[in-house]
N, C-alpha and C positions, 0 to 999 in steps of 0.2 A: 645405649642400653639394650640388653638382650634378654629374652624371656623364654621359658619353656612352658608350654600348654599342653595338658593332658586331658583327654576326653574319655567319657564313660558311657557305654551304651544304655539307653533308657528302658530296655526291657531285659528279662533274663534269658535271652536266647544266645546263640553263638557270639564269642568274643571276636570282634572285628575292629580294624584300625583304618584310619585315614592317613596315617603316615605323616608327611610333611606338607599337606595341603594347607593353605592359608587359613588361619583360624579366626573365626568371628564369635560364635556362640554356641554353648552346649547346655542343655537343660535350662535355657533362660540366662545365660551368663554374658558378661560385657565383651565387647569386641575390641581387642587391643588396637591401639592407634598405629602401631608400626609392626607390620606382619612378616615381612620378609627382609631383614635388614641388610642382606647382601645385594639388594637391588636387582634381583633376577627379573626377567620379563614377566609381564602380567602382574606385577607387585605393586600394592598401594602403599608407598611410604608415607603419603600425606594424603589421606582420603579427602574428597572434595566436599562430602556431606558433613556439615557442622551440627545438624539437628540430632537429637536423640531419636532413634527409631526402634521399634520393637517387633519381635517375631514370636510366633507361638510354638517354635521348636527350634532345634539348634541350626545355626548358621555355620557351616563348616569351612567356607572358602570365599575369598574376595580377590577381585582383580580389577585393574583400571584400563580403559581403553586410551589410546593415544589422544583422542579428543576430549578426554576428561570424564567420560561416563565411568560409573562404578558398577561392577556386577557383583551380586551377592548369591551364593549358593548354599543350599543345605537341606534340612528335613522339616520345613516350615510350610503351612498353607495359607497363613496370614502374615503380612509384614508391613509396616508403616509407622506413621506417627504414633507415639505412645498415647493410649487413652488413660483417663484418670483411674487410679485404683480404688476411688471412693465414689459410689454411686448411690442415688436415691431412686427407687422404683415403687410405683403403685400399680399393683395387679388389676385394680379396678378400672382405672383410667388408661393405663399403659404408659403413663408419663415417666420418662427416665431423665434424670437431672444429675450433672456432675455436682459434687459438694467439695471439690478440691481441685487444686491445679494439677495437670497431667504430669508435671515435672516436679512435683513436690518431693518425691522420693523414688529411689530406684531399689527395687527388691520386692518383698512380699509383705503384704499387710494381713495380720491375723485377727485383730480384735478391734472394735470401735466402741467408744463410750461417749454419751453426750455430756457437755460440760455444764449444763444447766443454763446457759445463757444464749443458746442458738448455735454454738460451736461443737466440735468434736475432738476427742483425743483418739489417736490411732497408734497401734502398737503392732510390732512384727519384727521381721528381720530385714532391715533395709537401711540405706543411707540416704539421709534427707538433704534437699538443697541447701538447708540452713547449716548443715554440718552435723545435725544431730544423728545418733544411731538409734534405731528401734522404736523411738517414741516422738511423735510430733503432735502439734495443736493446729487444727484448722479453725480459723476464726469464723464468727457468724456471717462475714461477707464472703467467705469462701477462699480466702487467701491463707497462705501458710504464715504462722507467726514466727517470730524470732526466737521463740523460747527454745532453749537446747537444754535438756536435763543431764547432759553429760553421762549417759550411761555407757559403761564399758565393761569388757571382759578380757583384759590384757590383750594378747596377740589374737585372740579369737573375736568373732562377731557377737556382740550383745543381741539379745532377743528379748521381746515382750509378748506374752501370751495372755496376760489377765490384766484388766483395768477395772476399777470401780471408784465412782465418785460419791463421797459421803461427807456432808457437813462441812463443805469448803475445802476438802482434802482429797487429792487424787492419789489412790493407792495402786501400786504397780507391782505385778509379779512377772517372773520370766526366768531368763538365764543371763545374769549379769553379776558383777562382782563389785562394782563401784558406781557411784553417781555423784552429780554435784560439782561445783567449782568453788573452791579447790575440791579435788576428787577425795571422796570419803568412802570407806568400805561399806557396801551394801550388797548383801549376799542373796540374790533372788527376790528380795522384797525392798520396797522403798516407798516414801510417802512424800508428796509435794503440796505446799500451799498454793491453791488455785489462784488466789488474788495476786500473790507475788511471784509464783513459780519457784519459790526457794525450797530446797531440800529440807525436810523436817527431821528431827532427831530420832523418830520411831524407826528402829531397826533390829527387829527380833533375830537373834542368831539362828542360823540354820546349818545343819551338817549334812553331808551326802548320805544316800541310802546305801544298802549292802552291795549295790551294783556300781557304786561310784557317782551315781547320778544325782543332780540337784537342778530342779526345774519347777517353779510354780506355774500351773496351768490354768487355775481358776481361783477367784476371790469372790466371797459374799460376805455381806455385813448385815448383822441382825442382833437386836437385843444387847447392843453395847459391846459386841464381840466381832471379831474378824475371822472368818473361816478361810482356810487355804486348802487347795487340793493340788497334788502333784507328786513329784519324786523327791523325797528327803528323808533324813534319819531323825535326829533329835531337833527340837523346836523350842526356841526361846532361851533366855539366860538361864532358866532353870532346867535345861536339858531334858525337857519332857519327851517321851516317846508316844507317838501317835501315828499309826500306819496310814499313809496315803491321804489322810484329811486331819487337820489339826484346828484348834481353837485358841485364838490369841487375844489378849487384852488390848484394847485399843489405847489405854492410857500408859502402858509401860511395855517393856519388851519381853514379858513373861508369857508362857503358854498357860492356858487353863488346865491344870492337872485333874480337874474333874472330868474332863472330855478325853476319851482314849479310845479311838477307833482301832479295830483289830480285824485281821484277815483280809485286809485290802491289798491290792497290787500296788506297785510302784508307779503305775500308769494311770492313776486317777486323774480325771480331766474335768469336763463340763459339770458344773456344780450349781444348783439354785436352792435357796432357802424358801419354805412354804410351810405356814401353819405349824412351826416348831420342828419341821423335818428338813433334812439335807437330802436333795435328790441329786444323784451324781452318776456319771459314766464311770465304770471301774472294770478293767480287764475284759472289755467287751460286753459287759452286762450292766443292767440298771440297778442300782443299790440305793436304799434309803436309810438314813441314820437319824436316831434321836439327837437333835441339835444341843440338847443339855449335857449328855454324857457319852455320846458317840456310839451307842449301842445299835446294832442292826435291828431294824423294826421287823424284818422277816418278810417284807413285801416280795411277792412273786408275781411277775406279770402273767404267767401261764400261757406263753406262746406255743402254738403248734408250728413248729418250724418245717417248712417245705421249700426246698430239699432239707435233709436232716441237718446239714451244716449251716443252715440259715439261722435266724434269730434276731436279737435286738441290736440297733445301731445308734439312734438318736432319740432325743425327746425334746419337748417344748412345754413350758408353762405359760398360760395365758389366763390371767385371773385365777378362778378355781378349776380350771381345766387343765388336765395332763394329757398331752399328746405323745404317743411313742410310735417309732417307725423302725422298719427293718425288712426282714424277709420272712413272712409267715402267712399262714392261711386262717388262722383262728386264734382267739385269746379267751382262754377259760372256757373253750367250747364254742364261743360266739364267732361265727363267720365274718371275718373282715380281712381284706387283703393288704398286708404290709403297712397299714396305718390304723391305729386304734385311739379311742377316746376314753378317758377316765374322769370321774367327778372327783375333785380333790377339795371339796368344801369342808370335809371333816378332817380327822387325824390321819385317816387311811384312804387311799384312792379307791374308788369303786368303779368297776367297768360300766360304760354306757352302752347297754345292749341295743339301744335304738338308734345307734350310729354305726355305719359300716361303709366300706368301699369294695369294689371288685377289682380296682387297680389294674389298668392296662396302660403301657405294656408291661410285661413281666420284668422284674428285676428287683435288685436289692435297693431299698431306699436308704441312702447313705446319710442324708441330712434333711432336716424338716424345719420349715418356718411358718409361723401362724400369725396371720393378721386379724384385724377385728371380725372379718367375714370370710376370709380365704386362706387356704392352705397351699403352700408351695412344697413340693417334694423333689429331690434331687436324686436322679437315678441314671447311672451310666453315662453321665455327661449330659442328661436332658433333664428338663424341668417339667413337672406335671402340676396342673392347677386344679383344685378341688374346692367345691362349696363347703364352707364349714358347717352350714346347717344341716345338710343331708348326705354329704359324702360323695355327691356326683361330680363327675369330672367335666371340666369346660375348656374351651379354646380361648385364651385372652385375645383382645383386640390387637395388643402389642405384647409380644413375648418378653419374658425377663432378659435383660441383657447379659445375664450370667448363666448361659446355658451350654458351655463347652467344657464342663468339668473344672470350671474356674472358681467356683464359689468357695470361699473360706469362712466367712462369718457375716452376720447381718444383725441389726438392732431394730426391734420392732417399734414403731411409733404410729399407732392408729392403724391405718390401711397401709401405710408406707413401710418399706423395708431399706435400711441403710446398709448397703454392701461394703465390705472390704474383701478384695480378691487379688489374686497373684497374676491374672492375665492382664496385659496391657494392650491387647489386640482386639478388644471388643468393638464390633462395628466395622472393622476393616474389611475390604472386599477380599475374595479368595484370590491368592498368588501362590501357585504351587512351585516350590523348590528352587526357582530362579526369578531374580528381579533385576532390573537395570535402572539406575538413577542418572539423570542428567547432571551436569556440573553444578546446577543450582539446587540439587537435592530432590527434585521432582521425579516421581515414578514415570518412566517412559512406557509407551504402548508396545512393549516387547514381551511377548508371551509364548515361548517355546513349549510350555505346559508339559514337562516330563511327568510320567506317571509314577515315578518313585523318586527317592531323594537323589541329589547331586552332591558328591563329596569333594569334588576338586574342579576349579576352573582355571585356565591358563590362557593368557592373551599373548599371542605371538604376531608381531608386526600387524596388529589390528585385526587378527583373526581370533575367533573365540572357540576354545576346545573345552569340552565339558565331560567329566567322567563320574560314574556313580553306579547305582543299582537299577536304574530305569531301563525299561524294555520298549519304551515308545516315547518319542519326543518329536517336537516341531509344530509350528503353527498348522502346517498340513501334516497330520500324523504320518510318520515315516516308517514306523515299525523298526527303526534302528535302535540298538541297545547298547548300554555300558559306556561307549565313548563315541563322541560325534564331535563334528564341526558345525557350529551355527553361524549364520549370517546376521547382519544387524537388523533384519526383519524377523528374526526368530525361526527361519527355515533352516532344515538340515542340508548341508551341502553335499557334493558327490564325494568328498573325502570320506573314505569308509575304513574304519579300523578293524571291523568285523571281529571284536573281542567276544569270547564266549562266556565270560563271567564278570563279576564285579570289579570295578576300578576303585582302589583305595587311596592312591597318591599319584600326582603328576607334577612335572616341572620341566620347563624349557632348559635343555642342557646341550651346549655345544652345537647349537643349530638342529637339534632333534628333540623330540618329546620323549622324555624318560617316564616310564610308567610302572606302577607297582599295583598288584592286586591278586585276585583269586584266579585269573584267567589261566588257561593252558594253551589257547590258541589265540593269535592276535596278529593283525596286519592284513592289508588287502591282498597280499601274496601268501599269507599264512606263514611267513618266515619269522615273525616276531618271536622272541624267546618267552617261554612260559614264566609267569609270575613277576619277572623284572625284564622289561623290554625297552627297546628304543624304535620309534617309528619316525618316518621321514614326514616333515611338514608339507611336503610337495604332494606325495600320492598315498600316504599311509603305509607304504611298504616297510617291511622290517629292515632296520639299519644293523649291519653286521655287529654283533655283540657277542663276546665269548663267555660272559658270565652264565652259567647254567645253574639254576636253583631247583630243588625238587619239592618245594612247598611254597605256600602263600607268603607274600611279602606285604607287610603292614604299612611301612613307612621308612623313610630314608632322609638322610642329610648329606651335605657335602662340605668339605673343608679342603680347599686346594683341589689336588687331583685324587683325594680320597673320597670314596663314596661308601658311607656306613649304612647298612640296612638291617632291619630286624623283621622277624616274622615268626612262622611256624614251620621250619624246614629242618632237614638233618643233613643235607650235603650241598656243597657248592663246588662246581666243577669237579664233581666226583669225589671230592674230599670230605671227611666227616667234620662238618662245621654245623652246629645246632643253633638256630634261632637268632644268631648275631654273626654278621660278617662284614669285612672290610675289603674293598676291591679298588684297583686303579681304574679311575674313570676313563682314562685314555685307552687302555688296553683291555680292561675287563679282567685282568688276571688277579687272582686271589692274593691279599696281602695278610701278613700276620699282625699281631698286636692287638687281638681282641680277647677278652676274657671269656671263659665258658659260662653259659647261661642255662639254668636247668629247666626253663619253660619258656613259652612264647614271649616274644618282645613286641609290644603294641605300638611303641613310639621311639624315635631316635632323634636327638637333637645335639649339635655341636655348639658349644660356647667356649670361647677362649682355649682352644686345644684340649677340652674336656668333652666327653661324650656322655650325655644324660640319657638314661633308659627308663622306660616304663613298660610294665608287662605283668605277667602272672608268676614271675619267678620268685623264689625264696633264696636262691644261691647265685652269686655272681662272682666268678673267679675264686671259688672257695670261701667267700665271705658271705655271711648271712645278711640278706637283703630283701625286704618285704615290698615288692612291687616298684620301688624307686632305687636307682643306683647311678653311680658315675664312674668313669675310668679315663685314664689319661690316653689321648689319641696316639701319642708317640710310642708307648711301650705296652699298652693294655693293662697297666697296674690299676687295681681298683682303689678309688679315693675313699676318703672317710665320710663322704656325704651319703647320708643313710636316713632320710625320713622314713618313718614307718606308717604306712597307710593300708587300710582294708577297704575295698570297694567290691561291688557285686558284679561289674561287668565292664568291659574296657574298649576304648576306641583308639585314641592316639595322645601323643605328647607333642608340645610345640615349644619352640624358643622364640620369644619376641623382643624383649629389651631389657636385659640386665637382672631380671628377676625370674624365677621359675614359677610359671603359672600352671597349676594343676586344676583342671575343670573335671568334676566328677560327681557321681552320687557315692558319697563315702559311708562307711560304717564307723571307722575310727581314724584319727591321725595321732601318731605317737602314742598308741594305746588308750587314748581318750575318746569318748564318743564325740563324733563329728558329723554334723548334718548340713552344713553349709554346702553350696554348689561349687565352690571355688577355693583352692589353696594357692596363695602366692607366697613362694618360698625364696629364701636367700640362696643363691647357687653356691656360696661357699660353705654356709652352716647348715642349711636345710631348715632354718628357723622361719617361722611364718612371720611375714612382715605386713605393715600396715598398707593397705591398698583397697581402693573401692571394690575391686573385683573379688574380695573376700566375701562379698555379701551375695545373698540370693538376689537374682536379677533376671527378669524377662526381658531385659533391655539389650539391644545390640547398640553399643555406645560408641558412636563414630565421632572422633575428635579431629579438629583442624591440626 
């Protein structure tokens, strides 16, 4: 089987590609088990590492040494055995405890809810070890239960964003269309009997909002009713309209028509009930609604935002205390920096002017958690600790384990916080951009320590060649940049490619190193061609190569003697050929049989005589295509394969084994909002197929 893999840049900067480097992980995705089916040098057809390992950034490339060691390269700073996504932390004692097995699920956990018997329900976007999607039960002894609620969303990944236990029932909200076995229709809401695990008949109908979205993000239960917040249109069998927040009867499938919220966005999220009031985050602001009729109470926090674009971000309710956070200098004229306290013992919160912080370092408090005596604030990937009684900051004996921008949710239990998070690299030692595993799967003391990411690694006759964006590398810092040879001690050898810019893709071809990138000068003799070059493995001199390209080459693939490459160029060998070309690998001469492409091509892969493309294009060979396309290698005719995706930045596309794997930060897939990190597509139809890689994952999943 063969697969295409598409990567997308994690920031909104220049679009760049790594071409056909061996693919492992992007934005926390799974590493395919078969990376270069043609068996080229430096290829891992059957990785030796059978454990699951995780990285805190993309792993771009993988290669195997003749003696069985495996090298991984990418844009990570921590990599190793996956940590548990469910942790318990006490900010007073510093105690950290895992509350679930590290391999319970692959993906992101978003919400945690106590089951009332010492265990926990966890929801998110993940695939569990027991086969469950999006929802699992951790038993009181910390093991994963066998319960599988069978949540699904057709060919897409199901997700859970809201959980609430009430009177022996688990209520679930999220992004799913079916549940139970046999599968029954359940649109974004479902209920399960806690004692038996059975799906209950409660199933209020929901329709999409005016943007076509349907996602329940929060659930609260009070006074015999269930309140939901999220994106939806009508609610209940009686098709009631209530914007952003709705009230539903617990005893039937109807909405409470006496409750009608208005003026809310379709992005209503976190919601809590207190003293007859619903407190919720909506459209970036704090809103309070009368829980009887949905009327806005008119509460205004009165923040003095500094800078002007600052404001509110999060809140917490702890007993009769309302805590708010964001970026501000004062509340209703009372000086307090980024965190404020309100007394909510009555019907309306009143500001506590006896409580204030000065808050250092500066920064937007994105999330807030409150224990019985302490406050934890999350700012720019760091955690701040505050005495709840007087607002003074302190340094804990043991810092929160969730301090790298990984925090997603927590449940207060006295002084303790129960975390769910997306990082699986908590506590791992720093390992920057390159790592080598021995045949038994143990990290070796090999630390070249490049100062920036590595995009491609090639092993040729036991020699290790790495290319990327680094400008210094080696156990003994060498000052060498972009492309070097490393020895088995992690030192840079005398082989000197002397590239003057970034390397995107490399491969051992016909006894030479074929290289694609941003460079205009390369080779120890300076004789390598710009953007697409061959270098000698002996002395890094340029190998005669007639193909001349006038712009960056992002990636390539090879079929027989045909080299197909894509990038951002306008001529090849002086002829007008834009963004996509095919040349004879033996002679370097330009071949025909490629369609026109109206913008950059970031990835190229050949599968069964068809060439698959990923890029910024909207037209290929006169046919409308949105970022993905395919054409016949023999004659350049565009095929009907046309998945439609929208992404915000691009790296590359890969083929791995019989399916088209697209790894990206997406906006849409085939016109529908799509936020998963991976698409696995059928190479014939373009349809999304069932595959674990369709789920969010920070896991580099190496398989035997």
